[in-house]
N, C-alpha and C positions, 0 to 999 in steps of 0.2 A: 502495499502499499502503499501511496504518495504521502509525503510528510504535511497534515492538513494545518490550513490556517490556523495563524493565530487567534486565539480564542475559540476554535471549533472543540467541541466535547469529545475528545480522543480515547478516554479509558474508565472504566470501571473497577470498584474492588471493594472489600468488606472484610474489616476483620471478625472472628467468630469463634469464642470459647472452647465449642463444639466446632471443630471444623468439620469434620467426616459427617455430622448431622446436616450440615449446611449441606455437603455433596448431595447426599440423597436425598436432601429436600428439593434443590435447584434442581439436581439429574433428573428427577421426576417429573416436576415442575416444568422448567423449561426445555428439557431433553439436553441439558449438556452433561458432556464426556471433560474429565479432569487430567491433566499432565501429573509427571514425577513433581512434590512437592521438593523445592529447593532450597537446603538447610542454609546455606549457604549466603540464601538473603530472607533467613525467617522464617522458613518453610511456608516464601509464598507459592501459589498455585493457581495455576493458570488454569480457565476453563474455553472450555468449544463448543463450538454449536456448528455440526455438521462439518467438522474438521478445521473451523476458522476459530480462532480467539478472539474472545469479546468479553471477557472479563477475570476477575480473579478474587480466591480466599485467601484469607492468610491466619495465624492464630494473634491473638492480642500480643501486646508489647504489656510488659509489667504493668498494672497498676490501672488498665484500661480492659481486665475482663469484666462480659457481663454489658460490654456499650454496644452490640451491633450496631452495626448503620451502614451503608452505601455512602462512597465515596466518588463524589466526581473528578475528572481528571481535563485542563482545557488546555490546552497545547498552546507551546510558548517556542519559539527559536533563540531563546535566551530567561533560561529561569531565573539568572541572578536579577536580570533587567527587570523582567514582572514582578519580582519579590519587591526590587525598591519600587515600583509603581503603585504595588502593594497598599506597603506603607504611608507613600506617598498620599495617598487618596483615605485614611481611614482604617483600614483593614490593618490585620496582625495575623503576622507571620510565626506559623504554629512549627513547623522545620524548616529550619535553612535548609535551600539548594543542596541536595546530596547526590550524587552521581551514584547510580547503579551499574558498576561495572561498565559493559559496554552496552546496556540496555537502553541508558540515557538519564537523566539527572530529575530529582521528583522534588517537590515543595510543598509541602501544607497549610495553608491558609484560613484564615473564616475574614468574611465580608462584614462591613460595619452591623449588616442587619441580622447577623450572628449563624448565617449559617459556612459552615466548614466545606471546604474542598479543596482539589490539589491542581497541580500546573504540572504539565510532563513536559520537558524537553528530550524528542525523541536519538535516539541511536539506531543500535541496532532493530529497538524493538517501537513502531512508530506509533502504536495504538491498534484499534479495534480491528481485527477483519476481515469484519462484515458489520453492517449496521441495517437496521429494518428490514432483516431477517428473521424468520424463525428459530427463535432462542438468544437472537442477538439485540443491544441496545437501538434505542428507536427514538429518545428525546427524554427532556429533563424537563421541573422545573424547580426555580428557587421558592418556598414558602418561607414568609418571612411576615415578622410582626412591625417591622418598620420599614415597609417598601420602600420610602423618602430615601434611605440611607444604601437600599440596594441597588436603586436605578441610579442613585449619582455614580455610584462606585464602578459599576459594571461596565458600561461605555468606558470611562477614563481609566480603566484597565487593557482594557481588550477592545476597543477603537468599535464600538458595536452602534450603532444605527436602533431605536428605538421605534413601536407599534404599541398604542391603547388600544386597548380592548374598547368595544362603542358597546358596555352594558352596564345597566346600573345594578345588576345583581351580583357583578363579582369588578373587584378589580383586579385586575389580571393583564401584564403589558407582554410582550414579546423582543426579541433581540436579535438584529441583525446582521450576518456577516454578508457583506456584498448584497445580494440579494436572494442569499439563503435563511430564511429563519434559524438561529440553531438554540432557541434557547427560551423557558418561560420563567413567568414570574408571578406568585401568587400571593393576594394578601392574606395569613392567617386570622380568620374572623375569630369568632367568641367560640365556635364549636369544635375547637381545638382545646384540647385539656390545657390549662397554663405550663402544666409541668413539660408538656413536649415543646422542646428550644426551635428555631429555624433551622432546614434541613433543606438537604438537594432532593428531589422526588426524582428517582430513575425510574423511566421506562423500558420494558422488555416487550418484544415483539412475539408473540403469539399465536400462533394458527387457528385456533381457538378460543375464545376468552371465555367461554361457561365454562371448557373442560378443564383450564388450568386454574381457574378459580376452586373447582371440585377435586383437583387435585391437592391444591395448597390447603385446603380447610381441614381435608383429610389428615394431614400431612400435621393438625395442629395450627396452619396460619390463624390469622383474626381478618375476616374481611371488613374492608373499615369505608368501603364503597363501591358502589357499582354489585355489577355489571351494568353498566349503561351506553346506549348506542349513541354517537356523535359525528362531528362531520369528519372527525380524523379517525375515525374509527367505534370499534367496540370496548371500553376499556372498565378496569376494577382496581381500586387500591387494595391493595391487604399487607399486614405486617407479618414478617414470616414469623417460626418461631420461638425465634432467638432475640426477635423485636426490631428486626431491620425492616425500614417501612419500604417498599417497590411496589410499579405501578405493573398491570399487563396492558396490551391492546392488540387487535387483532385490526389490521390497519385495511384490511381487504371487506372489512364489514361498515361503513360510511351511513352516514345518515341523516340529510339537514344540512344546510345553508351555513357554507362557511361565516362566519362572523367579521363583522365588518371592523375596521379598526383606525385610529388616526396616527399621523407622525409625528413625535414627539422631537421636537426641535434639542 
């Protein structure tokens, strides 16, 4: 795969106290298979959909047990320069840029609205080998209680342009790179328990949303929303058995008109 443009979501991984349990869960729900764990890199284990690398699972770092959450990484040609912009625009660098062998350089950060994300400067590993295919990443949304901070931060760091959804019922913004929409931002309402922090919700593509939900709940996942039909597909939001939030979407099953949006200067 070619190196994606700066600011493109390019990889996702999650820490699980029970890695084998996570492999069983996502193997059934998303059809993933798994490579060998790399002891040199903290038992990092890549997941594959139809033989293509689509994500990874890893045991937690000391002190972070029981805090499972998907982390989305954004592509950068220079992780150190991106880290500097993150600080400059009110974000927090949680892990300084660190070279991961010949694979690339990673950095972890928190945007001012509270959501944690990663930065990835690709080496031999440029990121997703498949997107919007069954089992692969498809889309992501930043869920935040302070959208004004998030909305100012993201375009300053990644040169996005923004569009605001014209809908009085929901505060939703989309961020574009060129003519491609790459990320959404949703204001968290009072429906979210106060103990749930801001986070990035990652969507994985499935061939059948209802079947994926049935498999997930059978394994102990909690259905948070849906399944629901929309103009982008039939989707549902879940929390896996270890508490990591994610969504599944069947992009072949669409309903309704595309929402109207307004460019934001």
